[in-house]
LOGU-619411 format. One line per 8 residues: number of its first residue (from 1); their letters; for each residue x, y, z of C-alpha. Coordinates in steps of 0.05 Angstrom, whole numbers, plus 32768, in hexadecimal, padded with zeros to 4 digits. Example, Ala and Ser with C-alpha at 12.3 -4.5 7.8 and 13.67 -1.06 7.14 Angstrom:
1> AS> 80F6 7FA6 809C | 8111 7FEB 808F;
END
This chain:
1> MTVVLDKA> 8BEB 76E1 7AA4 | 8BE9 7727 7A84 | 8C20 774C 7A5D | 8C1C 7797 7A51 | 8C4A 77BC 7A20 | 8C51 7808 7A1A | 8C46 781B 79D1 | 8C74 7857 79D9;
9> SMPDVSEE> 8CAE 7827 79E4 | 8CA1 7806 79A1 | 8C97 783D 796C | 8C7A 7828 7929 | 8C63 77E5 7946 | 8C19 77D3 793F | 8BF6 779E 7968 | 8BD7 7781 7929;
17> FLSLRDPS> 8C1C 7769 7915 | 8C2A 774A 7959 | 8C17 7706 7974 | 8C23 76D7 79AF | 8C45 7694 79A5 | 8C02 7679 798F | 8BEA 76A6 7954 | 8BA1 7699 7965;
25> CTLTTNGT> 8BA9 76C2 79A5 | 8BA3 770C 7995 | 8BBD 774A 79B8 | 8B93 7788 79C8 | 8BA3 77D2 79D1 | 8B85 780D 79F6 | 8BAB 7841 79CD | 8BE8 7847 79FA;
33> HIMGTMSF> 8BF7 77FE 7A0C | 8BF5 77BA 79EB | 8BD9 7783 7A18 | 8BD2 7738 7A17 | 8BB1 7708 7A49 | 8BB6 76BC 7A4A | 8BB2 7681 7A7A | 8BEE 7656 7A8B;
41> STCGTKLE> 8BD8 7620 7A5B | 8BC2 7647 7A1C | 8BDF 7675 79E6 | 8C1E 764A 79E0 | 8C34 7656 7A28 | 8C6C 7626 7A3C | 8C7D 760C 7A81 | 8CC4 7604 7A9B;
49> DKGDYIVF> 8CDB 75E5 7ADC | 8D16 760C 7AFA | 8D22 75E6 7B3A | 8D03 7613 7B6F | 8CD6 7637 7B3D | 8CA2 7628 7B08 | 8CA5 7657 7ACC | 8C6F 7664 7A98;
57> KNEIHSIE> 8C8B 7684 7A58 | 8C6F 76A4 7A1A | 8C84 76D9 79E8 | 8C6B 7712 79BD | 8C88 7712 7976 | 8C7B 7732 7933 | 8C4E 7711 7900 | 8C6A 7702 78BC;
65> RSDEVIIR> 8C33 76FE 7888 | 8C3B 76CC 7850 | 8C22 76FE 781B | 8C58 7731 782C | 8C95 7733 77FF | 8CB9 776A 7826 | 8CAD 778C 7869 | 8CBF 77D1 7884;
73> RNMVKIDF> 8CB1 77CA 78CE | 8CDA 77B7 790B | 8CD7 776E 791F | 8CC5 7762 7968 | 8CD3 7727 7996 | 8CC4 7731 79E0 | 8CC8 76F8 7A12 | 8CA0 76FA 7A53;
81> FCEFSKTI> 8C92 76C9 7A8B | 8C71 76BE 7ACF | 8C99 769B 7B06 | 8C7E 7676 7B42 | 8CA4 765B 7B7E | 8C9A 7611 7B8D | 8CA2 761B 7BD7 | 8C65 7636 7BFD;
89> TVSNFYSL> 8C62 763C 7C48 | 8C1D 7632 7C68 | 8C12 763A 7CB3 | 8BD2 762D 7CDA | 8BB9 761D 7D1F | 8B98 75DA 7D2D | 8B55 75F9 7D3D | 8B52 7626 7D00;
97> HQADYIFT> 8B33 7617 7CBD | 8B66 75FA 7C8D | 8B77 762A 7C54 | 8B77 7616 7C0B | 8BB2 75EA 7BF6 | 8BE0 7601 7BBD | 8C11 75D4 7B99 | 8C3F 75DA 7B5D;
105> ESSFGSFG> 8C58 75A4 7B2D | 8C7D 75AA 7AEC | 8C48 7587 7AC1 | 8C0C 75A8 7AE2 | 8C25 75EC 7AF7 | 8C04 760A 7B35 | 8BC4 75E9 7B4E | 8B9F 75E6 7B8F;
113> YSFEIFRD> 8B68 75C5 7BB8 | 8B33 75DE 7BE8 | 8B19 75AE 7C1C | 8AD9 75C5 7C3F | 8AA6 75AB 7C72 | 8A5E 75BC 7C60 | 8A1F 75C2 7C8B | 89F1 7599 7C5E;
121> SNFTNRVE> 89ED 756B 7C22 | 89E6 75A6 7BF1 | 8A30 75B4 7BFA | 8A25 75FF 7BF3 | 8A25 7617 7C3C | 8A6C 760B 7C54 | 8A81 760E 7C9D | 8AA0 7652 7CA9;
129> PNAYPVQV> 8AEA 7655 7CBD | 8ADA 7672 7D02 | 8AAD 7636 7D11 | 8AE8 7606 7D17 | 8AEF 75D6 7D3A | 8AAC 75BD 7D1F | 8A83 759F 7D58 | 8A5C 7560 7D45;
137> KLMEKIYL> 8A39 7527 7D68 | 8A4A 74DE 7D5F | 8A2A 74C0 7D20 | 8A17 7506 7D06 | 8A1E 750E 7CBA | 8A5B 7536 7CA4 | 8A5C 7555 7C5E | 8AA1 7561 7C3D;
145> GIQAMSEL> 8AB6 757B 7BFA | 8AF8 757E 7BD4 | 8B00 75AF 7B9A | 8B3C 75AF 7B6A | 8B54 75F0 7B4A | 8B85 75F1 7B10 | 8B9C 761F 7AD8 | 8B98 75E4 7AA8;
153> PNVTLFVE> 8B56 75E4 7A83 | 8B45 759A 7A8E | 8B59 7572 7ACB | 8B39 753A 7AF2 | 8B39 7535 7B3E | 8B43 74F1 7B5E | 8B3E 74E4 7BA9 | 8B6C 74A9 7BB4;
161> SCKGTPDN> 8B65 74A4 7C00 | 8B44 74C4 7C3C | 8B4E 74B2 7C85 | 8B3D 74CC 7CCA | 8B73 74DB 7CFE | 8B6F 74F7 7D45 | 8B9C 7532 7D30 | 8BB2 7555 7CF0;
169> NPDNPIYY> 8BEE 7527 7CE5 | 8BDE 74FA 7CA8 | 8C14 74C9 7CBE | 8BF5 74BE 7D03 | 8BF6 7472 7D11 | 8BAF 7479 7D2C | 8B82 7480 7CF0 | 8B41 7467 7CD0;
177> DLIKNGCV> 8B3B 745D 7C85 | 8B00 747C 7C62 | 8B1B 7474 7C1B | 8B58 744A 7C0A | 8B78 7440 7BC5 | 8B3A 7461 7BA6 | 8B0B 7430 7BC9 | 8AD6 7445 7BFB;
185> KDETLKVH> 8AE4 7422 7C3E | 8AB3 7443 7C6E | 8A6C 7429 7C69 | 8A4E 746D 7C7A | 8A74 7492 7C43 | 8A48 74AB 7C0A | 8A62 74CF 7BCC | 8A35 7506 7BB1;
193> PSNQTLYN> 8A30 7518 7B67 | 8A65 754A 7B52 | 8A91 755E 7B16 | 8AD7 754A 7B01 | 8AF9 757D 7B2F | 8ACA 7576 7B6A | 8AC1 753D 7B9C | 8A88 7542 7BCF;
201> FEIQSFKF> 8A7B 750C 7C02 | 8A5C 74FF 7C46 | 8A6E 74D3 7C82 | 8A52 74C6 7CC7 | 8A7C 74E4 7CFF | 8AA5 74B5 7D2B | 8AD8 74B8 7D63 | 8B18 7492 7D72;
209> NGYYDQVY> 8B1C 7464 7DAE | 8B3F 7484 7DE9 | 8B44 74CB 7E00 | 8B39 74EB 7DBC | 8B01 751C 7DAD | 8B18 7536 7D6A | 8B1D 751A 7D23 | 8B42 7536 7CE7;
217> ITCSVILC> 8B33 751F 7CA0 | 8B70 7519 7C72 | 8B6A 7507 7C28 | 8B9E 74F8 7BF2 | 8B8A 7519 7BB0 | 8BA4 7515 7B69 | 8B98 753E 7B29 | 8B98 7518 7AE7;
225> EPGNPFSR> 8B96 7527 7A9D | 8B4E 7517 7A8A | 8B3F 74DE 7A5B | 8B82 74BC 7A65 | 8B74 7471 7A72 | 8BB7 7468 7A94 | 8BAE 749E 7AC9 | 8BA1 748E 7B12;
233> CAQGCLNE> 8B5E 74B1 7B0C | 8B48 7481 7AD5 | 8B5C 7444 7AFE | 8B2C 7454 7B37 | 8B27 7423 7B70 | 8B63 73F4 7B75 | 8B5B 73BB 7BA6 | 8BA2 73A6 7B92;
241> PSRRRRRG> 8BCD 73E5 7B92 | 8C08 73BE 7B73 | 8BE1 73BD 7B31 | 8BE3 7409 7B2B | 8C04 7421 7AEB | 8C43 744B 7AED | 8C38 7496 7AF3 | 8C66 74A3 7AB8;
249> LSMETTGH> 8C34 7487 7A87 | 8C02 74BE 7A95 | 8BFE 7508 7AA7 | 8BEB 750E 7AF0 | 8C03 752F 7B30 | 8C1F 750D 7B6C | 8BF0 7500 7BA6 | 8BEA 753B 7BD6;
257> YITQGPLQ> 8BCD 7539 7C1C | 8B97 756B 7C2F | 8B7A 756D 7C76 | 8B3B 758B 7C94 | 8B22 758F 7CDB | 8B1E 7585 7D13 | 8ADA 7566 7D1E | 8ACF 756B 7D69;
265> LVGSAGPS> 8AA1 7536 7D89 | 8A71 7555 7DBB | 8A35 753B 7DE2 | 8A17 74F7 7DD7 | 8A01 74D3 7D98 | 89C1 74E5 7D75 | 897E 74C1 7D79 | 8992 748F 7D44;
273> VAKEDKRI> 89CA 7475 7D70 | 899D 746C 7DAD | 896B 7447 7D82 | 89A1 741A 7D67 | 89BC 740B 7DAD | 8976 73F8 7DC4 | 896D 73CA 7D89 | 89B0 73A8 7D98;
281> NVAPKSDM> 89AC 73A2 7DE3 | 8964 738A 7DED | 895A 7341 7DD9 | 891A 732D 7DB4 | 88E5 730D 7DE0 | 88E8 72CD 7DB8 | 8931 72C4 7DCC | 8922 72C8 7E17;
289> PPEVKYPP> 8906 728D 7E40 | 88BD 729B 7E54 | 88CA 7290 7E9E | 8904 72C2 7EA1 | 88F0 7308 7EB3 | 8922 7340 7EBB | 8913 7376 7EEF | 8914 73BD 7ED4;
297> VVPETRSN> 8957 73DF 7EDB | 8951 741D 7F06 | 8986 7452 7EFA | 89B2 7459 7F37 | 89AB 749D 7F57 | 89CD 74B6 7F95 | 8993 74A4 7FC4 | 8987 745D 7FAB;
305> GEYRRFTE> 89D2 7453 7FA6 | 89D9 7463 7FF0 | 899E 7436 8000 | 89BE 73FF 7FD8 | 8A00 7405 7FFE | 89D9 7406 8041 | 89B3 73C6 8030 | 89F4 73A5 801A;
313> IFASNITT> 8A16 73B8 805C | 89D8 73A3 8084 | 89D4 7360 8061 | 8A1E 7356 806D | 8A15 7364 80B8 | 89DA 7334 80BD | 8A03 72FD 809C | 8A3D 7309 80CD;
321> VFFASGFI> 8A0E 7306 810A | 89ED 72C7 80EF | 8A2F 72A2 80E7 | 8A4A 72BB 812A | 8A0B 72A4 814D | 8A10 7260 812C | 8A58 725A 8141 | 8A48 726B 818B;
329> LSLVLLAV> 8A0D 723B 818B | 8A3B 7203 8171 | 8A6D 7210 81A9 | 8A35 720D 81DE | 8A1A 71CB 81C2 | 8A60 71AF 81C0 | 8A6B 71C2 8209 | 8A29 71A2 821E;
337> VVRHFSRR> 8A3A 7161 81FA | 8A80 7160 8219 | 8A64 716B 825F | 8A2F 7136 8256 | 8A61 7101 8242 | 8A91 7116 8279 | 8A5C 710E 82AF | 8A46 70CA 8292;
345> RRAEDLDF> 8A8E 70B2 8293 | 8A97 70C5 82DC | 8A57 70A0 82EF | 8A6F 7061 82CC | 8AB2 7065 82EF | 8A8F 706C 8333 | 8A63 702F 8327 | 8AA0 7007 8314;
353> LIEDKFEK> 8AC4 7019 8355 | 8A88 7006 8380 | 8A80 6FC2 835F | 8AC9 6FB4 8366 | 8AC7 6FC4 83B1 | 8A8D 6F94 83BF | 8AAF 6F5C 839A | 8AEB 6F61 83C6;
END
């Protein structure tokens, strides 16, 4: 922040006898005005939390030199401050690039994060805002970077969790963990070298089961006082979250959600996926019995599909005719047999009657 005083409003006052709260910070002049510039964490600036506002305060006062017995100049004490609202409204459309995130806390002042998608592993060529949603293929490498920005001179960024969701709602019950409790959960996630306020990483794109073609990446991030062994940043990966130390023992922010996306799945997977599918689906020759041979699979087109349906119908008709013919033939044979036995029985009855007549 910068303070500017009109010298004409303070006659007989020289800047060499003025100081900020921290005497090591000097004031300058251009002949008509006295000026001072400082950050929110230097020159004795103090932070106050006033409910809906964060206030940074300092003062300009006269210097009293130890070698002076008397003085004949006016004493000056001027308070000044910068005030920031805690409430910030951010609006965006789902298909637009997410803007930088700004937060305010009493112990850290105002700080923010940028969350970007990059085009390569150099993390220098970011995807332009008008290129969202970012179209990717399944299993394609995605490069993401999180940058922390703070007025405090030394802070450490910690990415506590990252997850994928089918929309930009971090509380969606459908999600996939990439990082959880500071531990990497996704086997394709690779962290690239970065500094204490930067976190660059890559993943392979994926999709959710069902009618979803978009993925949002949401991360929970924390800023910590560097070098504090009790901070969440120093604890790193916690497989047992219950062992986490209380936040009151260290200077750190609360976890804040930042979201980027969407990644929109288009087309089919790249060559690596096809190669993998081939490796999985085709059994080694040693695992197959020598006498078993599998005919080549011919993709079904419209012509051979119609031919296949015709042959099925033709085969079905032949089977029906065959069984009908067999049934009719069986009826004919049965009728012949019945007639033969009927004629034989009548002959036997006739012979019996003739014999019986002669006996009488």
